[in-house]
SERO-4910 file (N, C-alpha, C, O; in steps of 0.05 Angstrom, whole numbers):
BEGIN
 pado doro    nc1    nc2    nc3   cac1   cac2   cac3    cc1    cc2    cc3    oc1    oc2    oc3
  Met    A     52   -994  -1466     76   -997  -1456     84  -1026  -1451     69  -1040  -1438
  Ile    A    107  -1035  -1462    116  -1064  -1459    139  -1064  -1440    159  -1052  -1446
  Val    A    137  -1077  -1416    158  -1082  -1400    155  -1108  -1387    133  -1116  -1380
  Phe    A    178  -1123  -1384    177  -1152  -1376    196  -1157  -1354    217  -1144  -1352
  Val    A    189  -1175  -1337    206  -1182  -1314    210  -1211  -1314    194  -1226  -1326
  Gln    A    232  -1220  -1300    234  -1247  -1294    223  -1256  -1270    219  -1239  -1252
  Ser    A    218  -1280  -1265    204  -1290  -1240    222  -1293  -1217    213  -1300  -1195
  Gly    A    248  -1287  -1222    268  -1289  -1202    272  -1317  -1192    271  -1336  -1207
  Ser    A    276  -1320  -1164    283  -1344  -1155    258  -1361  -1147    260  -1383  -1138
  Cys    A    234  -1348  -1152    208  -1360  -1145    202  -1382  -1167    203  -1376  -1191
  Asn    A    195  -1408  -1158    187  -1426  -1176    157  -1422  -1180    141  -1429  -1162
  Val    A    150  -1412  -1205    123  -1405  -1211    101  -1428  -1207     78  -1426  -1198
  Cys    A    113  -1452  -1216     95  -1474  -1217     86  -1483  -1188     64  -1494  -1185
  His    A    102  -1478  -1169     96  -1487  -1144     90  -1469  -1124     83  -1478  -1102
  Asp    A     91  -1440  -1128     84  -1421  -1110     56  -1409  -1115     53  -1393  -1134
  Val    A     36  -1417  -1099      7  -1406  -1105      4  -1381  -1097    -18  -1370  -1102
  Arg    A     24  -1366  -1085     20  -1340  -1078     28  -1319  -1102     23  -1295  -1101
  Leu    A     42  -1330  -1124     49  -1314  -1142     28  -1298  -1160     32  -1274  -1165
  Pro    A      5  -1313  -1170    -13  -1297  -1184    -26  -1272  -1170    -31  -1251  -1182
  Gly    A    -32  -1275  -1143    -40  -1251  -1128    -18  -1230  -1126    -24  -1206  -1128
  Ala    A      8  -1239  -1122     30  -1219  -1119     35  -1205  -1147     40  -1180  -1147
  Cys    A     33  -1218  -1168     36  -1207  -1193     14  -1187  -1199     19  -1165  -1210
  Leu    A    -12  -1193  -1191    -36  -1177  -1196    -30  -1152  -1181    -34  -1130  -1192
  Gln    A    -21  -1152  -1157    -20  -1130  -1138      5  -1113  -1148      3  -1089  -1153
  Ala    A     26  -1125  -1152     52  -1112  -1161     49  -1098  -1187     55  -1074  -1190
  Gly    A     38  -1113  -1207     35  -1103  -1234     15  -1079  -1234     20  -1059  -1247
  Gly    A     -7  -1083  -1219    -28  -1061  -1219    -17  -1034  -1206    -20  -1012  -1216
  Cys    A     -3  -1039  -1183      9  -1014  -1168     29  -1002  -1186     27   -978  -1188
  Ala    A     48  -1014  -1199     68  -1005  -1214     55   -991  -1238     65   -970  -1246
  Gly    A     35  -1003  -1251     23   -990  -1275      8   -964  -1267     12   -945  -1282
  Met    A     -7   -962  -1248    -17   -938  -1236      4   -916  -1232      1   -893  -1241
  Cys    A     24   -924  -1219     46   -904  -1211     57   -891  -1238     60   -866  -1240
  Val    A     61   -908  -1258     73   -898  -1284     54   -878  -1297     59   -855  -1303
  Asp    A     30   -891  -1302      9   -877  -1320      1   -850  -1307     -4   -831  -1322
  Leu    A     -2   -847  -1281    -11   -822  -1270     12   -803  -1267      9   -778  -1270
  Thr    A     36   -813  -1260     59   -794  -1258     70   -783  -1284     80   -760  -1283
  Leu    A     68   -796  -1306     78   -788  -1330     56   -781  -1352     60   -780  -1376
  Phe    A     32   -776  -1341     10   -770  -1359     13   -748  -1379      4   -749  -1402
  Pro    A     26   -724  -1368     27   -702  -1385     43   -709  -1413     37   -699  -1434
  Leu    A     62   -726  -1409     79   -735  -1432     60   -750  -1452     62   -747  -1477
  Asp    A     41   -765  -1442     25   -780  -1460      5   -762  -1475     -3   -768  -1497
  Thr    A     -4   -738  -1460    -21   -721  -1473     -9   -707  -1497    -20   -704  -1518
  Ile    A     15   -699  -1491     32   -685  -1511     35   -702  -1537     31   -693  -1560
  Lys    A     42   -727  -1531     46   -746  -1553     21   -748  -1569     22   -748  -1593
  Thr    A     -1   -751  -1557    -28   -756  -1570    -34   -730  -1587    -44   -732  -1609
  Arg    A    -28   -709  -1576    -34   -685  -1591    -17   -680  -1616    -25   -671  -1638
  Leu    A      9   -688  -1612     29   -686  -1635     20   -707  -1658     25   -702  -1681
  Gln    A     10   -728  -1651      1   -748  -1671    -27   -745  -1681    -34   -760  -1699
  Ser    A    -43   -726  -1671    -68   -723  -1680    -70   -709  -1707    -52   -694  -1715
  Gln    A    -92   -714  -1722    -93   -703  -1749    -95   -674  -1751    -88   -662  -1771
  Gln    A   -107   -662  -1731   -111   -632  -1731    -86   -617  -1721    -84   -593  -1722
  Gly    A    -68   -630  -1712    -43   -618  -1702    -41   -612  -1673    -62   -612  -1660
  Phe    A    -18   -606  -1663    -13   -604  -1635    -31   -580  -1622    -44   -583  -1602
  His    A    -29   -555  -1636    -43   -532  -1624    -72   -533  -1626    -86   -526  -1607
  Lys    A    -82   -543  -1649   -112   -546  -1650   -122   -568  -1633   -145   -567  -1624
  Ala    A   -106   -587  -1627   -115   -607  -1607   -113   -600  -1578   -120   -615  -1561
  Gly    A   -103   -576  -1574   -104   -565  -1545    -77   -555  -1536    -75   -541  -1515
  Gly    A    -56   -562  -1552    -30   -550  -1542    -22   -561  -1515    -22   -585  -1510
  Phe    A    -14   -540  -1497     -6   -547  -1472    -30   -542  -1451    -26   -543  -1427
  Arg    A    -52   -537  -1462    -76   -532  -1445    -89   -559  -1438    -88   -578  -1453
  Gly    A   -100   -559  -1413   -113   -584  -1404    -95   -609  -1404   -104   -631  -1412
  Ile    A    -70   -605  -1395    -51   -628  -1399    -59   -653  -1385    -48   -675  -1389
  Tyr    A    -79   -651  -1368    -89   -675  -1352   -115   -684  -1362   -129   -699  -1349
  Ala    A   -122   -675  -1386   -148   -683  -1398   -147   -713  -1403   -128   -724  -1414
  Gly    A   -168   -726  -1394   -171   -757  -1399   -159   -773  -1377   -160   -797  -1378
  Val    A   -146   -760  -1357   -133   -774  -1335   -151   -792  -1319   -140   -812  -1309
  Pro    A   -178   -788  -1314   -196   -806  -1302   -196   -833  -1316   -195   -853  -1302
  Ser    A   -196   -833  -1341   -197   -859  -1357   -174   -873  -1355   -176   -898  -1355
  Ala    A   -151   -860  -1354   -124   -874  -1348   -124   -886  -1320   -115   -909  -1316
  Ala    A   -134   -871  -1301   -133   -880  -1273   -150   -904  -1271   -141   -924  -1259
  Val    A   -174   -904  -1283   -191   -929  -1279   -182   -953  -1293   -187   -975  -1284
  Gly    A   -168   -950  -1315   -159   -973  -1330   -132   -982  -1323   -126  -1004  -1330
  Ser    A   -116   -966  -1311    -89   -971  -1307    -82   -997  -1289    -66  -1014  -1296
  Phe    A    -95   -998  -1266    -90  -1022  -1248    -97  -1048  -1260    -80  -1066  -1261
  Pro    A   -124  -1052  -1273   -133  -1076  -1284   -115  -1084  -1308   -108  -1107  -1311
  Asn    A   -109  -1063  -1325    -94  -1068  -1349    -66  -1081  -1341    -59  -1102  -1352
  Ala    A    -51  -1068  -1324    -27  -1078  -1315    -26  -1104  -1303     -9  -1120  -1308
  Ala    A    -48  -1108  -1284    -51  -1132  -1269    -55  -1155  -1289    -41  -1175  -1288
  Ala    A    -75  -1150  -1309    -79  -1170  -1329    -57  -1179  -1345    -55  -1202  -1351
  Phe    A    -39  -1160  -1352    -15  -1169  -1366      1  -1187  -1350      8  -1209  -1358
  Phe    A      8  -1179  -1327     28  -1193  -1310     18  -1220  -1301     34  -1239  -1301
  Val    A     -6  -1223  -1294    -18  -1247  -1288    -17  -1267  -1311     -9  -1290  -1307
  Thr    A    -25  -1259  -1335    -24  -1273  -1358      4  -1282  -1368     10  -1304  -1378
  Tyr    A     20  -1261  -1362     50  -1265  -1371     62  -1288  -1352     73  -1307  -1362
  Glu    A     59  -1283  -1326     72  -1303  -1309     60  -1332  -1310     75  -1351  -1310
  Cys    A     32  -1333  -1312     20  -1358  -1313     28  -1375  -1339     34  -1399  -1338
  Thr    A     28  -1359  -1363     37  -1372  -1388     66  -1377  -1388     75  -1397  -1400
  Lys    A     81  -1361  -1375    111  -1368  -1375    114  -1393  -1354    133  -1409  -1357
  Ser    A     97  -1397  -1337     99  -1422  -1317     92  -1447  -1335    105  -1468  -1334
  Leu    A     71  -1443  -1351     60  -1466  -1367     81  -1474  -1388     85  -1498  -1395
  Leu    A     94  -1453  -1398    116  -1460  -1420    140  -1467  -1407    159  -1474  -1421
  Gly    A    143  -1465  -1380    169  -1477  -1368    191  -1458  -1374    213  -1466  -1380
  Ala    A    185  -1431  -1372    207  -1411  -1376    216  -1401  -1351    232  -1382  -1351
  Ser    A    209  -1411  -1327    217  -1400  -1303    224  -1424  -1285    218  -1447  -1292
  Gly    A    235  -1420  -1263    242  -1442  -1244    268  -1454  -1249    283  -1446  -1267
  Ala    A    273  -1475  -1231    299  -1489  -1234    302  -1505  -1258    325  -1510  -1266
  Phe    A    282  -1514  -1269    281  -1533  -1292    278  -1518  -1319    272  -1531  -1339
  Ala    A    280  -1493  -1320    276  -1478  -1345    299  -1484  -1363    321  -1485  -1353
  Ala    A    294  -1488  -1390    315  -1492  -1410    325  -1465  -1421    310  -1449  -1433
  Pro    A    351  -1462  -1416    360  -1435  -1423    360  -1427  -1453    361  -1403  -1460
  Arg    A    358  -1447  -1472    358  -1442  -1498    328  -1433  -1507    325  -1417  -1526
  Thr    A    309  -1443  -1494    282  -1438  -1502    268  -1418  -1485    246  -1410  -1491
  Ala    A    283  -1408  -1463    272  -1392  -1446    262  -1364  -1458    240  -1353  -1452
  Pro    A    281  -1352  -1477    273  -1326  -1488    247  -1329  -1502    229  -1313  -1498
  Val    A    246  -1350  -1520    222  -1355  -1538    197  -1355  -1518    177  -1341  -1522
  Ser    A    200  -1371  -1497    177  -1372  -1479    171  -1347  -1467    147  -1341  -1462
  His    A    189  -1332  -1462    183  -1305  -1450    168  -1285  -1469    151  -1269  -1461
  Met    A    177  -1288  -1494    167  -1271  -1515    136  -1281  -1521    118  -1264  -1525
  Leu    A    131  -1306  -1521    104  -1316  -1526     86  -1310  -1502     62  -1304  -1506
  Ala    A     97  -1311  -1477     81  -1304  -1454     73  -1276  -1453     52  -1268  -1445
  Ala    A     93  -1259  -1463     89  -1231  -1462     70  -1222  -1482     54  -1204  -1477
  Ser    A     71  -1235  -1507     53  -1229  -1527     24  -1234  -1518      7  -1217  -1521
  Leu    A     19  -1259  -1508     -7  -1266  -1498    -16  -1248  -1477    -40  -1242  -1474
  Gly    A      4  -1239  -1461     -4  -1220  -1439    -15  -1195  -1451    -35  -1186  -1441
  Glu    A     -4  -1184  -1471    -11  -1161  -1486    -38  -1163  -1499    -55  -1145  -1497
  Ile    A    -42  -1184  -1511    -69  -1190  -1524    -92  -1189  -1503   -113  -1177  -1508
  Val    A    -87  -1202  -1479   -109  -1202  -1458   -109  -1173  -1445   -131  -1163  -1439
  Ala    A    -86  -1161  -1441    -89  -1133  -1428   -103  -1114  -1446   -116  -1095  -1436
  Cys    A   -100  -1117  -1473   -113  -1096  -1493   -142  -1098  -1489   -155  -1078  -1495
  Leu    A   -155  -1121  -1480   -183  -1121  -1478   -193  -1101  -1458   -216  -1092  -1459
  Ile    A   -174  -1093  -1438   -182  -1073  -1417   -169  -1048  -1427   -182  -1027  -1426
  Arg    A   -146  -1047  -1437   -132  -1023  -1445   -146  -1005  -1467   -150   -981  -1465
  Val    A   -154  -1022  -1490   -165  -1003  -1511   -192   -987  -1507   -194   -965  -1517
  Pro    A   -210   -997  -1493   -232   -978  -1487   -224   -954  -1469   -234   -932  -1473
  Thr    A   -207   -959  -1451   -197   -934  -1435   -180   -916  -1452   -180   -892  -1448
  Glu    A   -165   -927  -1471   -146   -912  -1487   -164   -896  -1507   -159   -873  -1511
  Val    A   -185   -909  -1520   -203   -892  -1537   -214   -867  -1524   -213   -845  -1535
  Val    A   -226   -871  -1499   -237   -849  -1487   -214   -830  -1477   -218   -805  -1479
  Lys    A   -193   -840  -1467   -170   -820  -1459   -162   -803  -1482   -161   -779  -1480
  Gln    A   -155   -817  -1507   -143   -800  -1528   -161   -782  -1539   -152   -761  -1547
  Arg    A   -188   -788  -1541   -207   -769  -1551   -211   -745  -1533   -217   -723  -1543
  Thr    A   -208   -748  -1508   -212   -729  -1488   -185   -710  -1491   -187   -685  -1490
  Gln    A   -163   -724  -1494   -138   -710  -1494   -138   -690  -1519   -128   -668  -1518
  Ala    A   -150   -699  -1540   -150   -684  -1566   -172   -664  -1567   -173   -648  -1586
  Ser    A   -190   -665  -1545   -212   -648  -1543   -215   -639  -1513   -235   -645  -1500
  Pro    A   -195   -623  -1503   -195   -617  -1476   -219   -602  -1464   -223   -603  -1440
  Ser    A   -236   -590  -1481   -258   -577  -1473   -278   -595  -1463   -296   -586  -1449
  Ser    A   -278   -622  -1470   -298   -641  -1464   -287   -655  -1438   -264   -650  -1430
  Thr    A   -303   -671  -1425   -296   -687  -1403   -294   -717  -1408   -306   -726  -1427
  Thr    A   -281   -733  -1394   -281   -759  -1397   -307   -773  -1395   -310   -792  -1411
  Tyr    A   -325   -766  -1379   -352   -778  -1378   -366   -772  -1404   -377   -790  -1417
  Asn    A   -366   -745  -1412   -382   -738  -1435   -372   -753  -1461   -388   -761  -1479
  Met    A   -345   -756  -1462   -334   -770  -1484   -340   -797  -1485   -344   -808  -1507
  Leu    A   -341   -811  -1462   -352   -839  -1460   -380   -843  -1470   -386   -863  -1484
  Leu    A   -398   -822  -1462   -427   -824  -1470   -430   -818  -1499   -446   -831  -1513
  Ala    A   -413   -799  -1509   -414   -793  -1538   -403   -816  -1555   -414   -820  -1577
  Thr    A   -383   -830  -1547   -376   -854  -1561   -395   -875  -1562   -401   -886  -1583
  Leu    A   -407   -882  -1538   -428   -901  -1537   -453   -894  -1553   -465   -912  -1565
  Arg    A   -461   -870  -1554   -485   -860  -1568   -479   -864  -1597   -496   -875  -1611
  Glu    A   -458   -857  -1607   -451   -855  -1638   -441   -884  -1648   -448   -891  -1670
  Glu    A   -428   -897  -1633   -417   -921  -1643   -421   -945  -1628   -413   -967  -1636
  Gly    A   -435   -942  -1605   -440   -967  -1587   -416   -977  -1574   -395   -963  -1575
  Val    A   -415  -1000  -1563   -392  -1011  -1548   -369  -1020  -1569   -346  -1022  -1561
  Arg    A   -378  -1024  -1594   -358  -1030  -1613   -339  -1006  -1616   -315  -1010  -1621
  Gly    A   -350   -983  -1612   -333   -958  -1618   -311   -958  -1596   -290   -946  -1599
  Leu    A   -317   -969  -1574   -294   -968  -1551   -272   -988  -1557   -251   -988  -1544
  Tyr    A   -276  -1006  -1579   -253  -1024  -1584   -244  -1017  -1612   -231  -1035  -1624
  Arg    A   -249   -993  -1625   -238   -982  -1647   -206   -981  -1643   -196   -968  -1625
  Gly    A   -192   -993  -1660   -161   -992  -1656   -150  -1017  -1642   -126  -1019  -1638
  Tyr    A   -167  -1035  -1633   -157  -1058  -1619   -136  -1073  -1636   -116  -1082  -1624
  Gly    A   -139  -1076  -1660   -120  -1092  -1678    -93  -1076  -1679    -72  -1088  -1675
  Ser    A    -95  -1052  -1684    -71  -1036  -1685    -56  -1033  -1660    -32  -1032  -1659
  Thr    A    -71  -1031  -1638    -59  -1030  -1610    -43  -1057  -1606    -19  -1056  -1599
  Val    A    -57  -1080  -1609    -45  -1105  -1606    -18  -1109  -1623      3  -1117  -1613
  Leu    A    -21  -1102  -1650      1  -1103  -1666     24  -1086  -1656     47  -1094  -1657
  Arg    A     17  -1062  -1646     41  -1044  -1637     52  -1058  -1612     77  -1058  -1610
  Glu    A     37  -1068  -1595     49  -1081  -1570     65  -1107  -1575     87  -1112  -1564
  Val    A     53  -1124  -1592     66  -1149  -1597     92  -1148  -1615    109  -1165  -1615
  Ser    A     91  -1127  -1630    113  -1123  -1651    137  -1109  -1638    158  -1108  -1650
  Ser    A    132  -1099  -1615    156  -1086  -1601    177  -1102  -1598    175  -1126  -1593
  Val    A    201  -1090  -1602    225  -1107  -1596    238  -1104  -1570    261  -1112  -1566
  Ser    A    223  -1092  -1550    235  -1089  -1524    242  -1113  -1510    261  -1115  -1495
  His    A    224  -1135  -1516    226  -1160  -1501    253  -1174  -1509    265  -1189  -1494
  Ile    A    261  -1168  -1533    287  -1180  -1543    310  -1166  -1528    328  -1180  -1519
  Tyr    A    310  -1138  -1526    332  -1125  -1514    330  -1131  -1485    351  -1136  -1473
  Leu    A    307  -1131  -1472    305  -1136  -1445    315  -1161  -1434    327  -1164  -1412
  Met    A    307  -1183  -1453    316  -1209  -1444    346  -1212  -1446    359  -1225  -1430
  Leu    A    358  -1199  -1469    389  -1201  -1469    400  -1187  -1443    420  -1195  -1431
  Cys    A    387  -1165  -1436    399  -1152  -1411    397  -1170  -1387    416  -1174  -1372
  Phe    A    373  -1180  -1384    370  -1200  -1360    390  -1221  -1362    405  -1226  -1343
  Thr    A    390  -1235  -1386    407  -1260  -1388    438  -1253  -1383    451  -1267  -1367
  Leu    A    449  -1232  -1397    476  -1226  -1396    482  -1215  -1366    502  -1224  -1354
  Trp    A    466  -1197  -1355    471  -1185  -1330    468  -1206  -1309    484  -1205  -1290
  Ser    A    450  -1224  -1308    445  -1244  -1288    468  -1265  -1288    476  -1274  -1267
  Lys    A    477  -1272  -1314    497  -1292  -1315    523  -1282  -1306    539  -1297  -1295
  Arg    A    528  -1255  -1311    554  -1244  -1301    555  -1241  -1271    577  -1242  -1259
  Gln    A    530  -1237  -1257    532  -1234  -1228    528  -1261  -1215    537  -1265  -1192
  Gly    A    516  -1281  -1228    512  -1306  -1217    488  -1308  -1199    485  -1327  -1183
  His    A    470  -1288  -1202    445  -1287  -1187    424  -1271  -1202    431  -1258  -1222
  Thr    A    398  -1271  -1193    379  -1254  -1206    384  -1225  -1202    399  -1218  -1183
  Leu    A    371  -1208  -1219    374  -1179  -1217    361  -1166  -1193    339  -1174  -1184
  His    A    375  -1144  -1182    363  -1131  -1162    341  -1113  -1174    338  -1112  -1198
  Ser    A    324  -1098  -1157    303  -1083  -1167    313  -1059  -1186    301  -1055  -1208
  Trp    A    335  -1045  -1179    347  -1023  -1192    358  -1032  -1218    357  -1017  -1237
  Gln    A    369  -1057  -1220    380  -1067  -1245    356  -1075  -1264    359  -1071  -1288
  Ser    A    335  -1086  -1256    310  -1091  -1270    300  -1066  -1282    292  -1066  -1306
  Ala    A    301  -1044  -1266    291  -1018  -1275    310  -1005  -1297    300   -991  -1315
  Val    A    334  -1010  -1294    353   -999  -1317    347  -1014  -1343    346  -1002  -1365
  Cys    A    344  -1041  -1341    339  -1055  -1364    312  -1048  -1377    309  -1049  -1401
  Gly    A    291  -1041  -1359    267  -1031  -1368    267  -1005  -1384    254  -1001  -1404
  Ala    A    285   -988  -1371    287   -962  -1385    301   -964  -1412    292   -951  -1432
  Phe    A    321   -978  -1414    337   -983  -1440    319   -996  -1460    318   -987  -1483
  Ala    A    306  -1016  -1453    290  -1032  -1473    265  -1017  -1480    255  -1022  -1502
  Gly    A    255   -999  -1463    232   -984  -1468    238   -960  -1490    222   -954  -1507
  Ala    A    262   -949  -1486    270   -926  -1504    272   -937  -1533    263   -925  -1551
  Val    A    284   -958  -1536    290   -972  -1561    262   -979  -1575    256   -971  -1597
  Ala    A    246   -993  -1560    219  -1004  -1569    201   -979  -1576    186   -980  -1595
  Ala    A    202   -958  -1561    185   -934  -1563    191   -924  -1593    172   -921  -1609
  Phe    A    214   -918  -1598    223   -906  -1623    215   -923  -1647    203   -913  -1666
  Val    A    221   -948  -1645    217   -966  -1668    188   -968  -1675    180   -969  -1699
  Thr    A    170   -969  -1653    143   -973  -1658    126   -949  -1659    102   -951  -1658
  Thr    A    138   -926  -1661    122   -902  -1664    105   -899  -1686     84   -887  -1681
  Pro    A    111   -908  -1711     94   -908  -1733     69   -922  -1730     48   -913  -1738
  Leu    A     70   -946  -1716     46   -961  -1706     30   -947  -1687      5   -948  -1687
  Asp    A     45   -932  -1669     30   -916  -1650     13   -893  -1663     -9   -886  -1654
  Val    A     26   -881  -1683     13   -860  -1698    -12   -869  -1712    -33   -856  -1711
  Ala    A    -10   -892  -1725    -34   -906  -1737    -55   -910  -1716    -78   -903  -1721
  Lys    A    -48   -921  -1694    -68   -926  -1672    -81   -902  -1665   -106   -902  -1664
  Thr    A    -67   -879  -1660    -78   -856  -1652    -98   -845  -1673   -121   -839  -1666
  Arg    A    -89   -842  -1698   -106   -832  -1720   -131   -848  -1721   -153   -836  -1724
  Ile    A   -129   -876  -1719   -152   -893  -1720   -172   -888  -1698   -196   -889  -1702
  Met    A   -162   -883  -1675   -180   -880  -1650   -192   -853  -1650   -214   -849  -1640
  Leu    A   -178   -834  -1663   -189   -806  -1663   -206   -799  -1686   -219   -779  -1686
  Ala    A   -205   -816  -1708   -220   -810  -1732   -250   -809  -1728   -260   -822  -1710
  Lys    A   -263   -794  -1744   -292   -791  -1742   -305   -818  -1752   -295   -831  -1770
  Ala    A   -326   -825  -1738   -339   -850  -1746   -349   -851  -1774   -361   -831  -1783
  Gly    A   -345   -872  -1788   -352   -874  -1814   -330   -866  -1835   -332   -872  -1859
  Ser    A   -311   -854  -1825   -289   -844  -1845   -270   -868  -1851   -270   -888  -1837
  Ala    A   -254   -866  -1872   -235   -885  -1882   -217   -893  -1860   -212   -917  -1857
  Thr    A   -206   -875  -1846   -187   -877  -1826   -198   -895  -1802   -185   -912  -1790
  Ala    A   -224   -888  -1798   -236   -905  -1774   -238   -935  -1782   -240   -951  -1764
  Gly    A   -238   -942  -1807   -240   -968  -1815   -217   -984  -1806   -220  -1009  -1808
  Gly    A   -194   -974  -1795   -173   -989  -1783   -152  -1000  -1801   -135  -1014  -1791
  Asn    A   -152   -995  -1825   -133  -1005  -1845   -104   -991  -1838    -99   -968  -1846
  Ile    A    -86  -1005  -1826    -61   -994  -1818    -45   -983  -1840    -36   -960  -1838
  Pro    A    -40  -1001  -1862    -24   -992  -1885    -34   -966  -1897    -20   -948  -1904
  Thr    A    -61   -966  -1899    -75   -943  -1912    -69   -918  -1896    -62   -897  -1907
  Val    A    -73   -920  -1868    -69   -896  -1851    -39   -887  -1851    -33   -863  -1851
  Leu    A    -23   -905  -1852      8   -899  -1853     13   -886  -1880     28   -866  -1881
  Cys    A      3   -895  -1900      8   -884  -1928     -5   -855  -1929      6   -838  -1942
  Asp    A    -29   -850  -1917    -38   -822  -1916    -20   -803  -1898    -16   -780  -1904
  Val    A    -11   -815  -1878      8   -796  -1861     34   -791  -1877     45   -770  -1876
  Trp    A     43   -810  -1889     68   -806  -1908     62   -786  -1928     79   -768  -1932
  Arg    A     41   -786  -1941     33   -769  -1963     32   -741  -1953     41   -722  -1967
  Ser    A     21   -737  -1930     12   -709  -1918     35   -698  -1904     40   -674  -1905
  Lys    A     50   -716  -1889     71   -704  -1869     98   -718  -1872    117   -709  -1859
  Gly    A    100   -735  -1888    127   -749  -1896    134   -763  -1870    118   -768  -1852
  Leu    A    162   -770  -1870    175   -784  -1848    172   -771  -1820    167   -786  -1800
  Pro    A    174   -745  -1818    168   -734  -1791    140   -739  -1783    137   -738  -1758
  Gly    A    120   -743  -1797     94   -748  -1789     93   -777  -1778     81   -782  -1757
  Leu    A    106   -795  -1791    108   -823  -1783    120   -826  -1755    113   -844  -1740
  Phe    A    137   -809  -1748    150   -809  -1722    143   -787  -1703    158   -779  -1684
  Ala    A    119   -776  -1709    109   -753  -1691    104   -765  -1664     94   -787  -1660
  Gly    A    113   -748  -1645    110   -756  -1617    130   -775  -1608    127   -785  -1586
  Ser    A    150   -781  -1623    169   -803  -1614    185   -793  -1588    190   -810  -1571
  Val    A    192   -769  -1585    209   -758  -1564    192   -764  -1536    200   -780  -1518
  Pro    A    168   -750  -1535    152   -754  -1508    145   -785  -1506    143   -795  -1484
  Arg    A    142   -800  -1528    138   -829  -1524    161   -842  -1513    159   -859  -1495
  Met    A    184   -836  -1524    208   -850  -1513    215   -841  -1486    227   -857  -1471
  Ala    A    208   -816  -1477    213   -807  -1450    194   -822  -1434    202   -833  -1414
  Phe    A    167   -823  -1440    147   -837  -1424    154   -866  -1421    153   -876  -1398
  Ile    A    162   -881  -1441    163   -910  -1437    190   -917  -1424    192   -938  -1411
  Ser    A    212   -900  -1429    239   -907  -1417    238   -899  -1387    248   -914  -1371
  Val    A    226   -877  -1380    225   -870  -1352    201   -888  -1339    204   -896  -1316
  Gly    A    182   -893  -1353    161   -909  -1344    172   -937  -1340    166   -950  -1320
  Gly    A    187   -947  -1358    198   -974  -1355    216   -977  -1329    215   -997  -1315
  Phe    A    233   -954  -1324    250   -954  -1301    232   -956  -1276    236   -974  -1260
  Ile    A    211   -938  -1272    192   -940  -1253    179   -965  -1250    179   -978  -1229
  Phe    A    167   -974  -1272    148   -998  -1272    165  -1023  -1264    156  -1037  -1246
  Leu    A    187  -1030  -1275    201  -1053  -1268    211  -1052  -1241    209  -1072  -1227
  Gly    A    224  -1028  -1230    233  -1025  -1204    211  -1030  -1184    214  -1046  -1165
  Ala    A    188  -1016  -1188    166  -1020  -1170    156  -1047  -1171    152  -1059  -1149
  Tyr    A    152  -1058  -1193    139  -1086  -1195    157  -1105  -1178    147  -1119  -1160
  Glu    A    183  -1104  -1184    201  -1125  -1169    201  -1120  -1141    202  -1139  -1125
  Lys    A    200  -1096  -1133    201  -1088  -1103    175  -1098  -1090    176  -1112  -1069
  Val    A    152  -1091  -1102    126  -1099  -1088    123  -1126  -1089    113  -1137  -1069
  Arg    A    130  -1143  -1111    128  -1170  -1115    146  -1186  -1094    137  -1207  -1083
  His    A    169  -1177  -1090    187  -1192  -1072    178  -1184  -1043    182  -1200  -1025
  Thr    A    165  -1161  -1039    156  -1157  -1010    132  -1175  -1004    128  -1185   -982
  Leu    A    116  -1180  -1026     90  -1198  -1021     96  -1226  -1017     81  -1241  -1004
  Leu    A    119  -1235  -1029    125  -1264  -1028    141  -1272  -1006    148  -1295  -1004
***
């Protein structure tokens, strides 16, 4: 999920409390979203799996894989926001001296770097989580051991490239930055927590739909049997296979629960992040 915030009235370059506040706020907000909306993520994974929704478990074991999500949620979200805020500071995208014309580009670059760093934590937990979601009879611990036994640590990073591509190519930052810029300018001050949350929900829904094909490819790559062509991680090949077998609906499988997860999650995430961060500063 990609959601971004402005640093508000705080000057990132001069406030040494910000990295710690970002870490705590981002981590808490991320855990809140991932655990609350986990059933939607399970449904999405099973809709996108090669064996189909019912064979992957249907509505049974809807919380299968939740331990993996719980373990990775806080450090994943914290890594993103710390990287995002620090990079944004270095690029001069925040504070009183930020250049209005270059700020959106700086925000996008900072967010992209944040996603690349966060994926180092996200992908291993995502691999274990999705494999458990598609095999509800197994447990998170057993799935982790099976992955390490068959593929080693490298198996935990299968799908890293497709995950990064999905996140970085998301258009949510464009829509969200437009929301922030236009709304803040109209008000003459930075956005309130609830306004940040509305921007997050809107941007998340648009980004979720547009990037669903990449998410389908990522899911197929992570769930594929070791040694198969799909497991090789060639995204165009995977998408072509999905197109040939299931057509356009296959490329957008799981788009509804994905949009619901990210839009509602964006609302909760941004609102919680801004609220916690301003409380800590």
